[in-house]
C-alpha positions in Angstrom: -15.8 8.3 34.9 -14.3 7.2 31.5 -13.9 10.1 29.1 -15.3 10.0 25.6 -12.0 9.5 23.9 -11.1 6.4 26.1 -14.5 4.9 25.3 -14.1 5.5 21.6 -10.7 3.8 21.4 -11.2 1.3 24.3 -10.3 -1.8 22.4 -7.2 -0.6 20.8 -6.0 1.0 24.0 -6.0 -2.5 25.6 -3.8 -3.6 22.7 -1.1 -0.9 22.6 -2.0 1.3 25.7 -2.0 5.0 26.0 1.6 5.5 24.9 1.0 3.4 21.8 -2.0 5.4 20.9 0.0 8.6 21.4 2.6 7.3 18.9 -0.2 6.6 16.4 -1.7 10.0 16.9 1.6 11.7 16.4 2.3 9.9 13.1 2.2 11.5 9.7 1.8 9.0 6.9 2.2 9.5 3.1 0.4 7.4 0.6 1.7 7.4 -3.0 -1.2 6.7 -5.4 -4.8 6.7 -4.2 -5.4 3.1 -5.5 -7.9 0.7 -4.1 -5.3 -1.0 -1.8 -3.8 2.3 -0.8 -7.2 3.8 0.4 -8.0 0.5 2.2 -4.8 0.8 4.1 -5.5 4.4 5.0 -9.0 3.5 6.1 -7.6 1.1 8.6 -5.2 3.7 10.0 -7.7 6.6 10.1 -10.3 4.7 12.1 -7.9 4.1 15.0 -6.8 7.8 14.8 -3.5 8.1 13.0 -2.4 11.7 13.3 -2.4 12.9 9.7 -2.0 11.6 6.2 -1.3 12.9 2.7 -2.3 11.3 -0.6 0.0 12.0 -3.4 -1.6 11.2 -6.8 -1.5 12.9 -10.2 -4.2 10.9 -11.9 -7.8 11.8 -12.6 -10.5 9.3 -11.6 -11.3 6.8 -14.4 -14.2 4.4 -14.9 -12.0 1.5 -13.7 -11.4 3.2 -10.4 -15.2 3.4 -9.7 -15.3 -0.4 -9.8 -12.7 -1.2 -7.2 -12.3 1.9 -4.9 -14.8 2.3 -2.2 -13.7 5.9 -1.6 -14.7 7.1 -5.1 -18.2 7.8 -6.4 -19.7 8.5 -9.9 -19.5 12.2 -9.2 -15.7 11.8 -8.9 -15.2 10.7 -12.6 -12.6 12.9 -14.3 -11.7 14.8 -11.1 -8.4 14.5 -9.2 -8.2 11.1 -7.6 -6.0 12.5 -4.7 -8.6 15.1 -3.8 -11.6 12.8 -4.1 -10.3 9.9 -2.0 -9.0 12.4 0.6 -12.4 14.0 0.9 -14.1 10.7 1.6 -11.4 9.3 3.9 -11.6 12.5 5.9 -15.2 11.6 6.8 -14.1 8.5 8.7 -12.6 10.2 11.7 -12.8 14.0 12.5 -9.8 13.7 14.7 -7.5 12.8 11.8 -6.1 15.5 9.4 -6.1 14.4 5.7 -4.4 16.4 2.9 -3.6 15.7 -0.7 -1.1 16.7 -3.4 -2.0 16.5 -7.0 1.3 15.4 -8.4 2.6 12.3 -10.1 4.6 10.4 -7.5 7.2 9.3 -10.0 7.9 12.9 -10.8 7.9 14.0 -7.2 10.4 11.3 -6.2 12.9 12.5 -8.8 12.2 16.3 -8.5 11.9 16.7 -4.8 13.3 13.8 -2.7 13.5 15.9 0.4 9.7 16.2 0.4 9.4 12.8 2.1 11.5 13.7 5.2 8.5 15.2 6.9 6.7 11.8 7.2 6.8 9.1 9.8 6.2 6.4 7.2 5.7 6.1 3.4 3.2 3.8 1.7 4.2 3.1 -1.9 1.2 1.7 -3.8 1.4 0.3 -7.3 4.6 2.2 -8.2 6.8 1.1 -11.1 10.2 -0.4 -10.3 12.5 2.5 -11.2 10.6 5.0 -9.0 10.3 2.4 -6.3 14.0 1.8 -6.1 14.7 5.6 -6.0 12.2 6.1 -3.3 13.6 3.1 -1.3 17.1 4.7 -1.3 15.6 8.0 -0.1 13.8 6.4 2.8 16.7 4.1 3.6 19.1 7.0 4.0 16.8 8.7 6.5 15.6 5.5 8.2 12.0 6.4 7.3 9.9 3.1 7.1 8.8 2.3 3.6 5.9 -0.1 3.0 5.6 -1.3 -0.6 2.2 -2.7 -1.5 1.0 -4.3 -4.7 -2.3 -5.9 -5.7 -2.4 -7.6 -9.1 -5.6 -9.5 -10.0 -6.0 -12.2 -7.4 -2.5 -11.8 -6.0 -0.7 -9.2 -3.9 2.4 -8.7 -1.9 3.8 -6.2 0.6 7.3 -5.4 1.6 8.7 -3.5 4.6 12.0 -1.7 4.1 13.7 0.2 6.9 17.3 0.3 8.0 16.7 -0.6 11.7 13.6 -1.1 13.8 13.6 -1.5 17.6 10.7 -3.2 19.5 10.6 -2.9 23.3 7.1 -4.2 23.8 7.0 -7.4 21.8 4.0 -8.6 23.8 4.9 -12.1 24.8 2.1 -14.3 26.1 3.4 -13.8 29.6 6.3 -12.0 31.2 7.9 -14.4 33.7 10.9 -13.4 35.8 10.8 -15.1 39.2 14.5 -15.7 40.0 13.7 -18.9 41.8 17.3 -20.3 41.3 18.9 -17.0 42.6 16.4 -15.3 44.9 17.3 -11.7 45.9 17.7 -11.0 49.7 14.2 -9.7 50.4 12.6 -12.6 48.7 14.8 -15.1 50.5 14.0 -13.5 53.8 10.3 -13.8 53.1 10.6 -17.5 52.4 12.8 -18.1 55.5 10.1 -16.3 57.6 7.5 -18.9 56.6 7.0 -21.4 59.4 4.6 -23.8 57.5 4.4 -26.2 60.5 2.4 -23.6 62.4 -0.2 -23.0 59.6 -3.7 -24.3 59.8 -5.2 -26.2 56.8 -6.7 -23.1 55.3 -3.5 -21.1 55.4 -1.5 -24.1 54.2 -3.7 -24.6 51.2 -3.1 -20.9 50.2 0.7 -20.8 50.4 1.8 -19.2 47.1 3.4 -21.7 44.8 6.4 -19.5 44.4 7.1 -19.8 48.1 6.6 -23.6 47.9 9.1 -23.9 45.1 11.6 -21.7 46.8 11.3 -23.7 50.0 11.7 -27.0 48.3 14.6 -25.7 46.1 16.5 -24.5 49.2 16.0 -27.9 50.8 17.2 -29.7 47.6 20.3 -27.5 47.3 21.2 -28.2 51.0 21.7 -31.9 50.2 23.0 -31.6 46.6 26.0 -29.2 47.1 23.9 -26.2 46.1 23.2 -27.6 42.6 19.8 -27.4 40.8 18.0 -30.6 39.7 19.8 -31.4 36.4 18.9 -34.8 35.2 15.5 -36.2 34.5 15.8 -38.4 37.5 16.7 -35.5 39.7 13.9 -33.5 38.4 11.5 -36.3 39.1 12.8 -36.5 42.6 12.4 -32.8 43.0 8.7 -33.1 42.1 8.4 -35.9 44.6 9.9 -33.6 47.2 7.1 -31.1 46.4 4.5 -33.7 46.7 5.9 -34.8 50.1 4.9 -31.4 51.5 1.2 -31.9 50.9 -1.0 -32.4 54.0 -4.0 -34.7 54.2 -6.0 -32.2 56.2 -6.0 -29.8 53.3 -9.1 -30.4 51.1 -7.7 -29.1 47.8 -4.0 -28.8 47.0 -4.4 -26.4 44.1 -1.3 -24.5 45.2 0.7 -27.7 45.1 -0.6 -28.5 41.7 0.5 -25.0 40.5 3.9 -25.7 42.1 4.3 -29.0 40.2 3.2 -27.4 36.9 5.8 -24.6 37.4 8.5 -26.9 38.8 10.6 -26.5 35.6 11.0 -22.8 36.5 12.9 -23.8 39.7 15.5 -25.8 37.9 15.8 -23.5 34.9 18.8 -21.2 35.4 18.2 -17.5 35.3 20.3 -16.1 32.4 20.2 -13.5 29.8 18.8 -14.9 26.5 21.4 -15.1 23.7 19.5 -12.7 21.4 19.3 -10.1 24.3 23.1 -10.6 24.8 23.6 -9.8 21.2 21.5 -6.6 21.5 23.3 -5.4 24.6 26.7 -6.1 23.1 25.7 -4.5 19.7 28.2 -1.9 18.5 25.3 0.6 18.3 25.4 0.7 22.1 29.1 1.4 22.3 29.7 5.0 21.1 26.6 7.0 22.2 26.3 10.4 20.6 23.6 13.1 20.6 22.1 11.4 17.6 21.9 7.9 19.0 18.3 6.5 19.2 16.8 6.3 22.6 16.6 2.5 22.3 20.5 2.2 22.2 21.0 4.7 25.0 18.9 2.6 27.4 20.4 -0.6 26.1 23.8 0.7 27.0 22.6 1.6 30.5 21.1 -1.9 31.0 24.4 -3.4 29.7 26.3 -1.4 32.3 23.7 -2.3 35.0 24.1 -6.0 34.3 27.9 -5.8 34.7 27.6 -3.8 37.9 24.5 -3.6 40.2 22.7 -6.4 38.4 25.4 -9.0 39.2 25.1 -10.5 35.7 21.2 -10.3 35.6 18.8 -8.1 33.7 16.6 -5.7 35.7 13.8 -7.6 37.3 10.5 -7.4 35.4 8.5 -7.2 38.6 5.5 -9.1 37.5 3.9 -11.9 39.5 1.6 -14.4 37.7 -1.9 -15.2 39.1 -1.9 -18.0 41.5 -4.0 -19.7 44.2 -3.0 -17.8 47.4 -4.5 -15.8 50.2 -4.6 -12.1 49.6 -2.1 -11.1 52.2 0.6 -13.4 51.0 0.0 -12.6 47.3 0.1 -8.9 47.9 3.2 -9.2 50.0 4.9 -11.3 47.3 3.8 -8.9 44.6 5.1 -5.9 46.6 8.5 -7.6 47.1 8.9 -8.2 43.3 7.7 -4.7 42.4 10.0 -3.1 44.9 13.0 -4.9 43.6 12.0 -4.1 40.0 11.8 -0.4 41.0 15.2 -0.5 42.6 16.7 -2.1 39.5 15.0 0.4 37.2 16.1 3.3 39.4 19.7 2.2 38.9 19.2 2.0 35.2 17.6 5.5 35.1 20.7 7.0 36.8 22.9 5.3 34.3 20.7 6.7 31.4 21.1 10.2 32.8 24.8 9.8 33.1 25.1 8.5 29.5 22.9 11.4 28.2 24.9 14.1 29.9 28.2 12.6 28.7 26.9 12.6 25.1 25.9 16.2 25.2 22.2 15.8 25.8 19.8 16.8 28.5 19.5 14.2 31.3 15.7 14.4 30.8 15.9 13.6 27.1 14.6 10.0 27.8 11.4 9.8 29.8 11.2 7.7 32.9 8.2 5.8 31.5 10.3 4.7 28.5 13.1 3.4 30.7 10.5 1.6 32.9 9.0 -0.1 29.9 12.4 -1.1 28.7 13.4 -2.6 32.0 10.1 -4.6 32.3 10.5 -6.0 28.8 14.3 -6.3 28.9 14.3 -10.1 28.2 11.9 -9.7 25.2 13.5 -6.9 23.2 13.8 -7.2 19.4 15.9 -5.4 16.8 15.2 -6.0 13.1 17.7 -4.9 10.5 15.9 -5.2 7.2 17.4 -6.0 3.9 17.2 -3.0 1.6 15.2 -3.1 -1.6 18.4 -2.3 -3.5 20.1 -5.4 -2.0 17.1 -7.4 -2.9 17.1 -6.3 -6.5 20.9 -6.1 -7.1 22.2 -9.1 -5.1 20.6 -11.5 -7.6 22.5 -14.6 -6.5 21.5 -14.4 -2.9 17.9 -13.5 -3.7 17.7 -16.2 -6.4 19.1 -18.8 -4.1 16.3 -18.2 -1.6 13.6 -18.0 -4.3 14.9 -21.1 -6.1 14.6 -23.1 -2.9 11.0 -21.9 -2.4 10.1 -22.6 -6.0 11.1 -26.2 -5.6 7.7 -26.6 -4.0 5.1 -26.1 -6.8 2.5 -25.0 -4.3 4.7 -22.3 -2.7 3.2 -18.7 -2.9 6.6 -17.2 -3.8 5.7 -17.9 -7.5 3.3 -14.9 -7.3 6.1 -12.6 -6.2 8.1 -13.9 -9.2 5.1 -13.2 -11.6 4.6 -9.7 -10.3 8.3 -8.9 -10.7 8.2 -10.3 -14.2 5.2 -8.1 -14.9 7.2 -5.1 -13.7 10.0 -6.1 -16.1 7.4 -6.3 -18.9 6.2 -2.8 -18.0 9.7 -1.4 -18.2 10.0 -2.6 -21.8 6.4 -2.0 -23.1 5.3 0.9 -20.8 2.2 -1.1 -20.1 1.5 -4.1 -18.0 0.9 -7.5 -19.6 -2.8 -7.9 -20.7 -3.6 -4.3 -20.0 -5.1 -2.1 -22.7 -5.3 -4.8 -25.4 -8.2 -6.9 -26.7 -6.2 -10.1 -27.3 -4.4 -10.9 -24.1 -2.9 -14.0 -25.6 -0.4 -11.8 -27.5 1.3 -11.0 -24.2 1.7 -14.6 -23.0 4.9 -15.3 -24.9 6.7 -12.0 -23.9 5.5 -12.4 -20.4 7.0 -16.0 -20.3 10.2 -14.5 -21.6 10.3 -12.0 -18.8 9.8 -14.8 -16.3 12.7 -16.7 -17.8 15.0 -13.7 -17.9 14.2 -12.9 -14.2 15.0 -16.5 -13.2 18.2 -16.3 -15.2 19.2 -13.1 -13.4 18.7 -15.0 -10.1 20.9 -17.9 -11.5 17.8 -20.2 -11.3 17.1 -20.9 -15.0 16.0 -24.4 -14.1 13.2 -23.2 -11.8 9.7 -23.8 -13.2 6.7 -21.4 -13.3 3.4 -22.8 -14.6 2.1 -21.6 -17.9 -1.3 -21.5 -16.3 -0.2 -19.0 -13.8 1.6 -16.9 -16.5 -1.8 -16.8 -18.3 -3.5 -15.8 -15.1 -1.2 -12.8 -14.5 -1.7 -11.7 -18.1 -5.4 -12.1 -17.9 -5.4 -9.9 -14.8 -4.1 -7.0 -16.8 -2.7 -5.3 -13.7 -6.3 -4.9 -12.5 -7.1 -4.3 -8.8 -10.0 -6.3 -7.3 -11.6 -4.6 -4.3 -11.9 -7.9 -2.3 -8.1 -8.5 -2.7 -7.4 -4.8 -2.0 -9.4 -4.9 1.1 -7.8 -8.0 2.5 -4.4 -6.8 1.6 -5.2 -3.4 3.2 -6.0 -5.2 6.4 -2.8 -7.1 6.4 -0.6 -4.1 5.6 -2.3 -1.6 8.0 -1.7 -4.1 10.9 2.0 -4.2 10.1 2.1 -0.3 9.8 0.6 0.0 13.2 3.3 -2.3 14.6 5.9 0.0 13.0 4.4 3.2 14.2 3.7 2.2 17.8 6.9 0.1 18.0 4.9 -2.6 19.6 4.4 -6.3 18.5 6.9 -7.7 15.9 6.3 -6.7 12.3 7.0 -9.2 9.5 10.5 -9.5 8.0 10.2 -8.6 5.2 7.7 -9.6 2.5 4.3 -11.1 2.7 2.7 -12.7 -0.5 -1.1 -13.3 -0.7 -2.6 -15.9 -3.0 -6.2 -15.1 -3.6 -6.8 -18.4 -5.6 -6.2 -20.5 -2.5 -6.7 -17.8 0.1 -3.3 -18.2 1.6 -0.4 -16.0 2.6 3.3 -16.6 3.2 6.1 -14.5 4.7 9.6 -14.4 3.2 12.9 -12.7 4.1 13.9 -11.5 0.6 
């Protein structure tokens, strides 16, 4: 019988499984500023049961907050915003612990930088540039993921900054590792044990297509000096060879149709993808210490396996795709692949233990389940080394070159990133955002245009054009938060945060800009 918890989180468990849910439930997230977009992000993390969260905010609830923040009511007016949003957010899921700290985040960042080391991830909502850069440095030094989020009128953007992020389970559409061009001994024995001439029509129509491909490939190699079909002519001839094996007394030839559709797998050499080679040869896997992340410990073990037991190949994934076959043959084939995968994984486990002991750690410091997941997904690993916020802001030439190229397209959404950055520059000088707190917003158009020009000049792109209509729009927005934009942005950002916390699926690298005028979003590596 399914327990209550599994029923409650059934859909998400199908997405990131029990170990992903466990990672989520062990996470401790900090939100700086209980803004509309900040609370929308937390809502989407609390519902799937993030472990705990803390809202840090020193402001009192204002009338403007009541118009855009779903987690504030009329009774909250004048009270602590951190306290009020936390109370209502806590009602969403009794399994999540929510706390608050009534302190200005900008003061906390300067006065107590070590405060942030307790968290799994930091969400910086609507922070000014100077505080943001300081916080980014703090998080970068400790490799704590920082997610920066801004909503500004009809626009918004989010930025991920973390020194290094590893993903084992990238969740490709299908994990395929059949080794047709280099079958391992047990698989080869199974194929050689098939006497298809003795099969009746029913059995013949249910030969697994993997067996058909292996038989035809062995026959091909025997008359082509052991070579695979290389040219288009040879590949066409190889398909003709497959077709020649069909029998007229078999009503349907679904297994042969599957073999023809998958024929390319027979002539595609089994090799380690270049990006996986880069990971295995990365310097991070060279000198393993007691502080080396688990990912690199296993990567080193897999690298050593490839050079030794693996004979130049990665550990076998062990998965067999669905196919038209009789149950006995399919189960036997499945068992052969799984057994080989377990053998490969066992060899990697022994190497992991040896590496751990030699680096002064317990041989059980890495769980067997983690090694198994790594081996199964060895051909689909991903390592993202993000660009720091400091580099983005200080390496103006590189940043400007990228932005200038995007701005050459007048419809590119990067212009809204430029406008928000210019609004931040305006704030540094005026201690208010353009259009905020004044009756005649037209007064701010000229100084805002000047900020845009200065920013483009810093990036060495003074020739880039930003429409006056868009400058007027950013001034007219007055740094306001619209609930609809905050809710949509909250959905985008929370999805990326779940990827970061579970270390599953590939998070964006590194900035997403949302354009509410055209309801479009774009991702940029800034």
